[in-house]
C-alpha positions in Angstrom: 0.0 0.0 0.0 0.9 3.7 0.1 3.9 4.7 2.2 5.6 7.9 3.2 9.1 6.5 2.8 10.6 8.4 -0.1 14.0 7.4 -1.5 16.8 9.4 0.0 18.1 10.2 -3.4 14.8 11.9 -4.2 15.1 13.8 -1.0 18.5 15.1 -2.0 17.2 16.2 -5.4 14.4 18.3 -4.0 16.1 19.6 -0.9 17.2 23.0 -2.3 13.8 23.6 -3.8 12.1 22.7 -0.6 14.2 25.1 1.5 13.8 28.2 -0.5 13.9 30.0 -3.8 15.6 33.0 -5.4 12.7 35.1 -4.1 13.3 33.9 -0.5 15.5 35.4 2.2 18.2 33.0 3.5 16.6 30.2 5.5 17.9 30.0 9.1 19.3 26.9 10.8 17.5 23.6 10.3 18.8 20.2 11.4 19.5 17.5 8.8 16.4 15.7 9.9 14.2 18.8 9.6 15.6 19.4 6.1 14.9 15.8 5.1 11.3 16.1 6.4 10.8 19.3 4.4 12.2 17.6 1.3 9.8 14.7 1.9 6.8 17.1 2.1 7.9 18.9 -1.0 8.4 15.6 -2.9 4.9 14.4 -1.9 3.2 17.6 -3.0 5.2 17.7 -6.3 4.0 14.2 -7.0 0.4 15.5 -6.8 -0.2 13.4 -3.8 -1.0 14.5 -0.2 -0.7 13.0 3.3 -3.9 12.5 5.2 -3.7 14.0 8.6 -5.8 13.7 11.8 -5.6 15.6 15.0 -4.9 13.6 18.2 -5.3 10.4 16.2 -3.4 8.1 18.6 -4.3 10.0 21.8 -8.0 9.1 21.8 -10.8 8.3 19.5 -14.6 8.6 19.1 -15.3 6.1 21.9 -12.0 5.5 23.7 -9.1 7.3 25.2 -5.5 6.2 25.3 -4.6 7.6 28.7 -5.8 7.5 32.3 -7.5 4.7 34.2 -8.6 1.8 31.9 -6.8 3.4 28.9 -6.4 1.7 25.6 -2.8 0.7 24.6 -0.5 3.2 23.1 -0.8 3.5 19.4 -4.6 2.8 19.0 -6.1 4.8 16.1 -9.6 5.3 14.7 -8.0 5.7 11.3 -6.0 2.5 11.5 -9.1 0.7 12.8 -10.9 1.6 9.6 -8.2 1.3 6.9 -5.3 -0.6 8.5 -2.9 2.3 8.4 -2.0 5.3 10.5 -2.4 8.8 9.0 0.6 10.3 7.3 0.3 13.3 9.6 -0.8 13.3 13.2 -1.5 16.6 15.0 -1.2 17.4 18.7 -1.8 20.6 20.7 0.5 22.1 23.3 -2.1 24.3 25.1 -1.4 24.4 28.9 2.2 23.1 28.4 3.2 26.8 28.9 1.5 26.7 32.4 3.5 23.7 33.6 0.5 21.4 33.5 1.0 17.7 33.0 -2.0 17.5 30.6 -3.0 19.7 27.6 -6.2 21.6 27.3 -8.0 18.5 26.0 -6.7 16.3 28.8 -3.9 14.5 26.9 -0.9 13.9 29.2 2.3 15.4 27.7 4.1 12.1 28.5 1.6 10.3 26.4 2.0 12.9 23.7 5.7 12.5 23.7 5.5 8.7 23.3 3.0 9.1 20.4 5.2 11.7 18.6 8.2 9.4 18.8 6.2 6.5 17.6 4.8 8.4 14.6 8.3 9.5 13.6 9.7 6.0 13.9 6.9 4.6 11.7 7.8 7.1 9.1 5.0 9.7 9.7 4.9 13.4 10.3 3.8 15.3 13.4 2.4 18.9 13.5 2.0 20.8 16.7 -0.6 23.6 17.3 -0.7 25.8 20.4 -3.9 27.1 21.9 -2.2 28.8 24.8 -4.0 30.7 27.6 -4.1 34.5 27.6 -1.0 35.5 29.7 -2.4 38.9 30.6 -6.0 38.0 31.6 -5.6 34.4 32.7 -8.4 33.4 30.3 -8.1 30.8 27.6 -6.9 31.3 24.0 -10.3 32.6 23.0 -10.2 35.4 25.6 -9.6 38.2 23.1 -11.3 41.1 24.9 -8.1 42.8 26.1 -6.3 44.2 23.1 -3.1 44.8 25.1 -2.2 41.1 25.5 0.4 40.8 22.7 2.0 44.1 23.7 2.2 42.9 27.3 4.4 39.9 26.4 6.7 41.6 23.9 10.1 43.0 25.2 9.4 45.8 27.6 5.8 44.5 28.3 4.6 43.8 31.8 4.2 40.1 31.1 7.3 39.6 29.0 9.5 37.9 31.6 6.7 35.6 32.7 5.9 34.7 29.1 9.6 33.9 28.4 9.3 31.4 31.3 6.2 29.9 29.7 7.9 29.7 26.3 10.8 28.0 28.0 8.5 25.2 29.2 7.4 24.6 25.6 11.0 24.6 24.5 11.9 22.0 27.1 9.2 19.7 25.8 10.2 20.2 22.2 13.8 19.4 23.2 12.7 16.2 24.8 11.4 14.7 21.6 14.3 12.4 21.0 14.6 8.8 19.9 16.5 6.2 21.8 19.4 6.8 19.4 19.5 10.5 20.3 17.9 11.9 17.2 15.9 15.1 17.8 12.6 14.4 16.1 11.7 17.0 13.4 8.2 18.4 13.9 6.1 21.0 12.2 5.4 23.8 14.7 2.3 25.9 13.9 1.8 28.7 16.5 -0.2 31.9 16.2 -2.6 30.3 13.7 -5.9 31.7 12.3 -4.7 35.2 13.0 -6.8 36.6 10.1 -9.8 36.1 12.3 -10.4 37.7 15.6 -11.3 34.9 17.9 -7.8 34.4 19.5 -6.0 37.0 21.6 -3.4 37.3 18.8 -6.0 37.9 16.1 -6.5 40.5 13.4 -8.4 43.1 15.3 -6.7 42.3 18.7 -3.2 43.3 17.9 -1.4 45.4 15.2 0.5 44.0 12.3 3.8 45.1 13.8 3.0 43.4 17.1 2.0 40.1 15.5 5.2 40.0 13.4 7.2 40.8 16.5 5.5 38.0 18.4 6.5 35.5 15.7 10.1 36.8 15.6 10.4 36.6 19.4 9.1 33.0 19.4 11.3 31.9 16.6 14.5 33.5 17.9 13.9 32.0 21.3 13.6 28.5 19.9 16.7 29.0 17.8 18.6 30.2 20.8 17.5 27.0 22.6 19.0 25.0 19.8 15.7 23.7 18.5 16.8 23.4 14.9 14.5 20.3 14.5 11.5 22.6 14.1 9.8 23.4 10.8 7.5 26.4 11.0 4.0 26.7 9.5 2.1 29.9 8.8 -1.6 29.2 8.7 -4.2 32.0 8.4 -7.9 31.3 8.2 -9.9 31.6 5.0 -10.2 35.4 5.1 -7.4 36.5 2.8 -8.4 36.8 -0.9 -5.1 38.2 -2.3 -1.4 37.5 -1.8 -1.1 41.0 -0.3 -3.7 40.1 2.3 -2.3 36.7 2.9 1.2 38.1 3.5 0.1 41.2 5.5 1.3 39.7 8.8 3.8 37.2 7.4 6.8 37.0 9.7 9.4 36.3 6.9 10.8 33.7 4.5 13.7 33.1 6.9 11.3 31.8 9.5 8.5 30.0 7.5 8.7 26.6 5.8 5.1 25.7 5.2 2.2 28.0 4.2 -1.4 26.8 4.7 -4.9 27.8 5.8 -7.7 26.5 8.1 -11.3 26.2 6.9 -14.2 23.9 7.7 -17.4 22.9 6.1 -20.7 24.2 7.4 -24.1 23.2 6.2 -23.6 24.5 2.7 -21.4 22.1 0.7 -21.0 24.4 -2.3 -19.8 27.3 -0.1 -17.1 24.9 1.3 -16.0 23.7 -2.1 -15.8 27.3 -3.4 -13.9 28.5 -0.3 -11.4 25.5 -0.7 -10.9 26.3 -4.3 -10.2 30.0 -3.6 -7.9 29.3 -0.7 -6.0 26.5 -2.5 -5.4 28.7 -5.5 -4.1 31.5 -3.3 -1.9 29.4 -1.0 -0.3 27.3 -3.7 0.5 30.4 -5.6 2.0 32.0 -2.4 4.0 28.8 -1.8 5.4 28.9 -5.3 6.2 32.6 -5.2 8.2 32.2 -1.9 9.6 28.7 -2.3 7.5 27.1 0.4 5.5 24.0 0.9 1.7 24.3 0.8 -0.8 22.5 3.1 -4.4 22.4 4.3 -3.5 22.8 7.9 -7.0 22.3 9.3 -10.3 21.2 7.7 -13.2 18.9 8.1 -17.0 18.6 8.6 -18.2 18.1 12.2 -19.8 14.6 12.5 -19.3 14.2 8.7 -23.1 13.7 8.2 -22.5 12.7 4.5 -21.8 9.1 3.7 -19.7 10.1 0.6 -18.0 13.2 2.0 -14.4 11.9 1.6 -14.6 11.1 -2.1 -17.6 13.2 -3.0 -16.6 16.5 -1.3 -13.1 16.6 0.1 -11.3 15.1 -2.9 -13.2 17.2 -5.5 -12.6 20.3 -3.3 -8.9 19.6 -3.4 -8.9 19.3 -7.1 -5.3 19.0 -8.4 -3.8 21.4 -5.9 -0.3 20.5 -4.9 -0.4 20.3 -1.1 1.8 18.2 1.2 -1.0 17.3 3.6 -4.6 17.8 4.6 -5.4 17.5 8.3 -8.9 17.0 9.7 -9.7 17.8 13.3 -10.1 15.5 16.2 -12.5 12.8 17.3 -13.3 13.7 20.9 -13.9 10.7 23.1 -16.1 12.6 25.5 -18.3 14.7 23.1 -20.6 12.5 21.0 -21.0 15.0 18.1 -17.5 16.5 18.1 -15.7 14.3 15.6 -14.1 15.0 12.1 -12.1 11.9 11.3 -13.3 8.4 10.5 -14.0 5.7 13.0 -15.4 2.1 12.8 -19.2 2.2 12.3 -19.4 5.7 11.0 -21.8 6.1 8.0 -18.9 7.2 5.8 -16.7 4.3 6.6 -17.0 2.6 3.2 -16.3 5.9 1.5 -13.3 6.6 3.6 -11.9 3.2 2.5 -12.2 4.4 -1.1 -10.5 7.6 -0.2 -7.7 5.6 1.3 -7.3 3.6 -1.9 -7.2 6.8 -4.0 -3.7 7.1 -5.6 -3.4 10.7 -4.3 -3.7 9.9 -0.6 -0.7 9.0 1.5 -0.8 7.1 4.8 1.8 5.3 6.9 2.3 1.6 6.6 
C-alpha cells in the first residue's frame, strides 16, 4: 500500500527547492532531519499526492481514550481501525504546556503525547503541533480576546514579558525532549499563532497590530533558535479570510522563518460554499508557496460529525482538485463529546467511502 518513505536520493534532489527560492530570504538553521522532512513534504506535493492528517489520532478516538485509568494501549487509532494504516500526519496541541501542567487543554498527558510523537516518527510519519495557549495577561483561555493589550504585554518591555519567556521555555523544554533512543531530535512542524486573520484568538487580526503580530512571531522563533531547536519546521496558517497575496502576507513573519504555508477552513451546512472556499484558498496558498519557495498544506479542515456518507470522495477530494499540497489535516474525534468528531471511526456512516478515499492514488498514509 501507500507509504511515506521516499527514496533518499529523491530527498536530496528536491532539498534545495524545498528550503527556498531565489525570491526567499536566507533560511535559518535547520537540522539535517528537519531538512529531510521538508524535502519529503515537497516531494509528496510535487508528485500531486498528499498525506492524510488527523488531530490527536493516537491520543484518543470517538469512543476511547489512550490515557488514564482503563486506557487503551499506546498506538490505537480510529484511522487505522478503519483502513489498516495510520495517518501520514498526526497533529497534537501544546495548550497548557506553557502553564507547567501535565496535561494539555484536552486532557492529553504530555508524557503520552511525547510517546506518540516518537512512535509516529519511527513509523515514518509526520507530526504537526498547534498551540492554543492561555491568555497571559488576563488568565483566560486562547479565545479570551477582549483585552487588546495582550500581545503588547508579552513583547520585550511589556509587563508580562519575563513571565511569558518562562512559559515559552516550558514549551522549548518539551520540544527538546522529543528524542529517539538513538539520540535523534525528532523533526516536527510547529504551527503557533494560527488563524490570526480572524479575531477569535487574543493574537487575532483586530486584537493586535501587524507590527505586534510579526514581533510575536520573531520573538518566538528567535527564542527556539537560541535554545538549539533546529529540529522545528515552522508553519504559517491564516484562516480563509485572505483573498489576495497582499492580504495573505500582510502579517507574514518572513521567509527566513517560515517553511510551510497553509490555511484553516471547515465545512458548514452548505457544501458548495465549502467547495468554493477551498478552491479559492488553495489557488491562493499554492501560488503563495510557489512565489516564496515554500510547501503548501491544508493545515485544518473537516466537517463536524461528517453527516454525509460520501464526503471523503464526494466532497473533500473534489474540493482539493489537483492542488499541490503536502498534507490535509482534519480535526479530532473527541472521546467525551458525542458529536465532536471530524475523522473516521469504525461504524461511521462514511466508513466505506473513507476506504475508497484511502485507496485513491493521491492519498498517502503510513504503513
